[in-house]
matplotlib code that plots the C-alpha trace (Angstrom):
import matplotlib.pyplot as plt

x = [0.0, 1.3, 2.0, -0.8, -3.3, -2.4, -3.2, -6.6, -7.8, -11.2, -11.8, -13.6, -12.8, -14.6, -16.9, -19.0, -22.1, -20.3, -17.5, -15.0, -14.0, -10.4, -8.4, -9.3, -13.0, -14.8, -13.2, -14.9, -13.3, -14.4, -14.0, -13.7, -15.3, -12.7, -9.9, -10.5, -12.1, -13.5, -12.2, -15.5, -15.7, -12.2, -13.1, -16.4, -14.6, -12.1, -14.8, -16.8, -13.6, -13.0, -16.7, -17.6, -14.2, -10.9, -9.6, -7.2, -7.5, -5.4, -4.5, -4.8, -2.9, -6.1, -6.2, -9.0, -9.4, -10.1, -11.7, -10.9, -12.1, -15.8, -18.2, -21.7, -23.4, -20.5, -21.0, -24.5, -23.3, -20.5, -22.9, -25.2, -22.3, -20.9, -24.3, -24.7, -21.4, -22.5, -19.7, -21.7, -23.3, -26.9, -26.1, -23.2, -23.0, -22.5, -20.0, -18.0, -17.7, -16.5, -12.8, -11.4, -8.0, -7.5, -4.2, -3.9, -2.8, -5.5, -6.9, -4.0, -1.0, -1.2, 0.9, -1.7, -5.0, -8.0, -9.4, -12.1, -14.9, -13.7, -13.6, -17.1, -18.5, -16.9, -18.3, -21.8, -21.6, -20.4, -23.3, -25.9, -25.1, -26.0, -23.9, -20.8, -21.9, -20.5, -16.9, -14.5, -14.8, -11.1, -11.4, -10.0, -9.8, -7.2, -7.6, -4.4, -3.9, -0.5, 1.4, 4.7, 3.0, 1.4, -0.3, -0.1, 2.5, 0.1, -1.7, -5.3, -7.3, -8.2, -6.1, -6.8, -4.0, -4.2, -1.7, -1.9, -5.4, -6.3, -6.4, -4.4, -6.1, -4.2, -5.0, -3.4, -1.2, 1.1, 4.0, 2.3, 0.1, -0.3, -1.2, -3.3, -4.7, -6.2, -9.5, -11.0, -11.6, -15.4, -15.3, -12.7, -15.1, -17.4, -14.5, -13.4, -16.9, -17.2, -13.9, -15.1, -18.4, -16.4, -14.2, -17.3, -18.2, -14.8, -13.5, -13.3, -15.1, -13.2, -10.3, -8.9, -8.0, -4.4, -5.6, -7.4, -4.8, -3.2, -6.1, -8.8, -6.7, -6.0, -9.7, -10.4, -7.5, -8.9, -12.4, -11.1, -8.9, -11.8, -12.9, -9.4, -6.8, -3.0, -1.0, 1.4, 4.8, 5.4, 2.7, 5.3, 7.1, 8.5, 6.4, 7.5, 6.2, 6.1, 6.7, 7.2, 6.5, 6.4, 4.9, 1.7, 1.2, 2.1, 2.5, 2.7, 2.8, 1.6, 3.9, 3.1, -0.1, -1.6, -3.4, -5.0, -8.4, -7.2, -4.3, -6.5, -8.9, -6.1, -4.5, -7.8, -8.1, -4.5, -5.2, -8.1, -6.1, -3.6, -6.2, -6.9, -10.4, -9.8, -7.4, -6.2, -5.4, -2.7, -1.9, 1.4, -0.4, 0.5, -1.9, -1.9, -3.4, -3.2, -2.3, -2.6, 1.2, 4.7, 4.6, 1.4, 3.1, 6.0, 3.5, 1.6, 4.8, 6.0, 2.5, 2.2, 5.6, 4.5, 1.5, 3.6, 3.2, 6.2, 7.2, 10.8, 11.1, 14.3, 12.7, 13.8, 10.3, 9.2, 11.3, 9.3, 5.8, 4.2, 0.7, -1.1, 0.1, -0.9, -3.0, -5.0, -5.1, -6.3, -4.0, -0.8, 1.2, 3.9, 3.8, 4.9, 4.8, 6.8, 9.5, 9.2, 10.0, 13.1, 14.3, 13.8, 16.9, 19.1, 21.8, 20.1, 19.3, 16.9, 13.2, 11.7, 8.3, 7.2, 4.0, 2.1, 1.3, 1.8, -1.0, 1.2, -1.5, 0.8, 2.8, 2.5, 5.7, 9.0, 11.1, 14.8, 14.0, 10.7, 9.9, 6.8, 5.3, 4.6, 3.9, 5.6, 8.7, 9.7, 10.4, 13.1, 13.0, 15.4, 14.5, 11.0, 7.5, 5.7, 4.8, 8.4, 10.2, 12.0, 15.7, 15.5, 13.4, 14.4, 12.8, 11.2, 13.8, 16.5, 15.2, 17.2, 20.5, 19.7, 20.2, 22.9, 20.5, 22.2]
y = [0.0, 3.5, 6.1, 8.3, 5.4, 4.7, 8.2, 8.6, 11.8, 12.8, 15.0, 17.8, 20.5, 20.9, 23.9, 25.3, 23.6, 20.4, 19.7, 16.9, 14.2, 14.4, 12.8, 15.4, 15.6, 17.4, 20.4, 23.3, 25.7, 29.3, 31.3, 35.0, 37.4, 38.9, 37.5, 39.6, 39.3, 42.3, 42.5, 41.5, 38.6, 37.4, 37.7, 35.9, 33.0, 32.8, 32.6, 30.0, 27.9, 27.9, 27.3, 24.6, 23.2, 22.5, 26.1, 25.2, 27.3, 26.5, 29.0, 27.2, 27.4, 28.8, 31.8, 30.4, 29.4, 25.9, 25.4, 22.1, 19.7, 20.0, 17.4, 16.8, 19.3, 21.7, 21.8, 23.2, 25.8, 26.8, 27.0, 29.3, 31.5, 31.8, 32.6, 35.4, 36.8, 36.7, 34.4, 31.5, 30.9, 30.0, 26.3, 23.8, 23.9, 27.7, 27.5, 24.8, 26.9, 30.1, 29.2, 32.7, 33.9, 37.7, 39.5, 40.5, 44.1, 45.1, 48.4, 48.9, 49.3, 52.5, 50.8, 48.1, 48.1, 47.5, 44.4, 43.7, 44.8, 42.2, 39.5, 40.4, 40.3, 36.9, 35.5, 36.7, 35.2, 31.8, 31.8, 32.5, 30.0, 26.4, 25.2, 26.0, 23.6, 20.9, 22.3, 20.1, 21.1, 22.1, 24.3, 27.7, 31.3, 34.0, 37.7, 39.7, 43.5, 43.6, 44.8, 43.7, 41.4, 39.3, 35.9, 35.7, 32.9, 30.7, 27.9, 28.5, 27.1, 30.5, 33.6, 37.3, 39.8, 43.6, 44.8, 48.5, 49.4, 45.8, 42.4, 39.5, 36.1, 32.9, 29.2, 26.6, 24.0, 21.2, 23.7, 26.6, 29.5, 30.2, 33.9, 33.7, 37.2, 40.3, 42.0, 45.1, 45.3, 45.4, 42.2, 40.2, 38.3, 37.5, 36.3, 34.0, 32.5, 32.0, 30.0, 28.0, 27.1, 26.1, 23.9, 22.1, 21.2, 19.9, 18.3, 14.7, 13.8, 14.9, 16.5, 20.0, 22.4, 21.3, 17.7, 18.5, 17.1, 19.0, 18.7, 19.8, 22.5, 23.9, 24.0, 25.8, 28.3, 29.0, 29.6, 31.9, 34.0, 35.0, 37.6, 38.6, 41.1, 40.6, 40.4, 43.2, 43.0, 42.3, 39.6, 37.1, 39.4, 37.7, 38.4, 39.5, 38.0, 40.5, 39.6, 42.6, 46.2, 47.9, 51.4, 51.2, 47.5, 44.8, 41.2, 38.4, 34.6, 31.7, 28.8, 26.2, 28.0, 27.2, 29.9, 29.3, 30.9, 33.3, 34.3, 35.3, 37.1, 39.1, 39.9, 41.3, 43.4, 44.7, 45.4, 47.6, 49.6, 50.6, 51.7, 48.5, 47.6, 44.1, 41.2, 40.0, 36.3, 35.0, 31.6, 31.5, 31.5, 35.1, 37.8, 41.4, 44.6, 48.2, 50.7, 54.4, 55.3, 53.9, 54.2, 52.1, 49.5, 49.1, 48.8, 46.0, 44.1, 44.0, 43.0, 40.3, 38.9, 38.8, 36.6, 34.2, 35.3, 35.5, 39.0, 38.4, 37.4, 35.5, 33.2, 29.7, 28.3, 30.1, 27.7, 24.8, 23.7, 21.0, 19.7, 19.0, 15.3, 12.7, 12.6, 15.5, 13.9, 10.3, 9.9, 10.6, 8.2, 10.8, 13.9, 16.3, 19.5, 18.1, 17.0, 20.3, 22.2, 20.1, 20.6, 24.4, 24.5, 23.1, 24.9, 23.8, 26.9, 25.3, 24.8, 21.8, 20.1, 17.6, 15.8, 13.2, 11.3, 11.4, 13.8, 16.8, 19.1, 21.7, 22.4, 21.6, 23.3, 21.4, 21.8, 21.2, 18.4, 16.5, 14.1, 12.0, 10.0, 6.3, 3.7, 5.9, 6.6, 9.2, 8.7, 11.1, 13.1, 15.9, 18.7, 17.5, 17.0, 14.3, 12.5, 11.9, 8.6, 8.6, 7.9, 6.2, 5.9, 7.0, 6.7, 9.8, 10.3, 10.0, 12.7, 15.4, 13.7, 14.6, 18.3, 18.1, 19.3, 21.0]
z = [0.0, -0.9, 1.8, 0.5, 0.6, 4.2, 5.3, 7.0, 5.3, 6.6, 3.5, 5.4, 7.9, 11.2, 11.7, 14.6, 13.1, 12.3, 14.8, 14.4, 17.0, 18.1, 20.9, 23.4, 22.5, 19.8, 18.1, 16.3, 13.8, 13.9, 10.7, 11.4, 8.9, 6.6, 8.7, 11.8, 15.2, 17.0, 20.5, 22.0, 19.7, 20.7, 24.4, 23.8, 22.1, 24.9, 27.5, 25.4, 25.0, 28.8, 29.6, 27.1, 26.0, 27.6, 27.1, 24.4, 21.2, 18.1, 15.3, 12.0, 8.7, 7.1, 9.6, 11.7, 15.3, 16.6, 20.0, 21.5, 24.1, 23.6, 25.0, 23.5, 25.7, 25.3, 21.5, 21.9, 24.4, 22.0, 19.1, 21.0, 22.1, 18.6, 17.2, 19.7, 18.5, 14.9, 13.8, 12.5, 9.1, 8.4, 7.9, 7.7, 3.9, 3.8, 6.7, 5.0, 1.9, 3.5, 3.3, 2.6, 3.8, 3.9, 4.2, 7.9, 7.5, 5.0, 6.2, 8.7, 6.4, 4.3, 1.6, 1.2, -0.6, 1.7, 0.2, 2.8, 0.5, -2.1, 0.7, 1.9, -1.6, -2.1, 1.1, 0.1, -3.3, -2.0, 0.4, -2.2, -4.9, -4.1, -7.1, -5.0, -2.2, -4.5, -4.1, -2.1, 1.6, 1.7, -1.4, -0.5, -1.6, -0.9, -1.0, -0.7, -0.4, -2.1, 0.9, 2.4, 4.9, 2.2, 2.1, -1.7, -1.5, 0.6, -1.1, -2.1, -5.0, -6.3, -5.3, -5.7, -5.2, -5.4, -8.1, -8.7, -9.9, -10.6, -8.9, -10.2, -10.4, -9.6, -9.8, -7.7, -9.5, -8.2, -8.7, -7.0, -8.0, -11.7, -12.0, -15.2, -15.5, -13.8, -13.4, -11.7, -7.9, -8.6, -10.7, -8.7, -6.4, -9.3, -11.4, -8.5, -8.2, -11.9, -11.9, -9.0, -10.7, -13.9, -11.7, -10.3, -13.8, -14.6, -11.4, -10.5, -7.3, -4.2, -6.1, -5.6, -8.3, -8.4, -8.9, -12.2, -14.5, -17.4, -19.9, -17.5, -16.0, -19.4, -20.1, -16.9, -17.5, -21.0, -19.7, -16.9, -19.2, -21.4, -18.8, -17.6, -18.7, -18.6, -15.3, -14.4, -12.8, -9.1, -8.6, -7.3, -4.9, -1.8, 1.3, 4.7, 8.0, 10.8, 14.4, 16.7, 15.7, 12.3, 12.0, 14.0, 13.8, 16.4, 15.4, 18.0, 17.7, 19.9, 20.6, 17.9, 17.3, 20.7, 22.7, 26.1, 26.7, 29.4, 27.2, 24.3, 26.6, 28.2, 24.8, 23.5, 26.6, 26.2, 22.5, 23.4, 25.9, 23.2, 20.6, 18.7, 17.5, 16.2, 16.0, 12.6, 12.0, 9.6, 8.1, 9.9, 13.2, 14.1, 15.4, 14.4, 15.8, 14.9, 17.7, 18.2, 18.4, 18.8, 22.6, 22.7, 20.4, 22.9, 25.8, 24.0, 23.0, 26.7, 27.9, 25.3, 26.2, 29.9, 29.1, 27.1, 23.5, 21.1, 20.2, 18.8, 15.2, 16.1, 18.6, 17.7, 18.3, 15.1, 13.1, 14.2, 13.1, 15.3, 15.2, 18.6, 18.6, 21.2, 23.2, 21.6, 18.2, 17.6, 14.6, 16.5, 18.6, 19.7, 21.9, 19.1, 21.1, 24.0, 21.5, 19.6, 22.8, 23.3, 19.7, 20.0, 22.3, 19.6, 17.6, 14.4, 12.3, 9.7, 9.6, 11.4, 11.0, 13.7, 12.6, 14.6, 11.4, 7.7, 7.0, 7.9, 9.2, 10.6, 7.4, 3.7, 2.5, 2.7, 5.8, 6.4, 8.8, 9.0, 11.8, 11.2, 14.0, 13.5, 16.3, 18.9, 16.8, 14.3, 10.6, 9.5, 6.3, 5.2, 2.8, 2.2, 3.4, 5.4, 2.1, 1.1, 1.7, 5.1, 5.4, 8.8, 12.0, 15.5, 18.9, 20.2, 22.9, 20.2, 17.9, 19.6, 18.6, 15.0, 15.9, 18.6, 21.3, 24.2]

ax = plt.figure().add_subplot(projection="3d")
ax.plot(x, y, z, "-o")
ax.set_aspect("equal")
plt.show()
């Protein structure tokens, strides 16, 4: 049996209306509107996580929040709380289709176009058209404002990126995003939906856009380009990921993407004290807020450090991606985050991905060192992903020797 065939891929993502069973109970994914949570929403989610779950909140690669440790009764309580906050869709089908990442500094960075109107229009169009309910549940969209803190290099089936007075349109391929054309800001959301509907007509059951195959992808590309203009320069510029302070924006990260409920509640309170109105999420598990002045930014950085958030871009933990692992995940036989903390003390300067199983939920891009859990041990892969062939297997307690852990 091939490695891919041996992976238990559930094929759908948990939502508030349709949670998923994990090793620590049910988990529910909350999708913020336009990639941002108002401060009262963040506090409300923190309170609901502590009351109805186990208080563990994960930041995901799709710039969402996952609330963990829910029991059967807790699910209903969480659903009521999220509905009161206005963060839930009308039904599970609409919720599942609202997979839209938005660049975190849109509306905060003066060098970036505010693309929230495009994202709102896209969300509304996705909710209205029942044809789009047939999209694969992991089918995703990306809307980027063209700033320096960009998400345009993240994987999404259909990408939109501000480029001067137009928006570039990109399609996902096995080799990355193919920027096939451009359109106006007013037409961008409709163009993305039209491409998604054309994909539904061409796709094989269960496949993503990058799985279409050369012939069908060519057909989709030709259909899409009929309504698009040419792409300008700069669409593939290398993005910057901000941790710390830049201008009037503060970026902080959570260790391996895990927030505790009191931590999120306190951070939202601190953000309000320095002039922020919302908290922006990102696919690299960092949070961003806009503040009133430089002095306020420094106050927030110190306070965030005091509550255990990462505020230094050189923190070695940021080089490591680790999924929840055992016992939180039923697919894992290793305590990934315990081992990740040990490896963070090493002198190794490369990127590390520690995965509880071959699904590789924490990271899809290659890493310098990949450790994949299997039957209480780690399969070792260098310069690759969890799907590559391992060079050897080591016991969990021996993993540190790979990096000369001090």
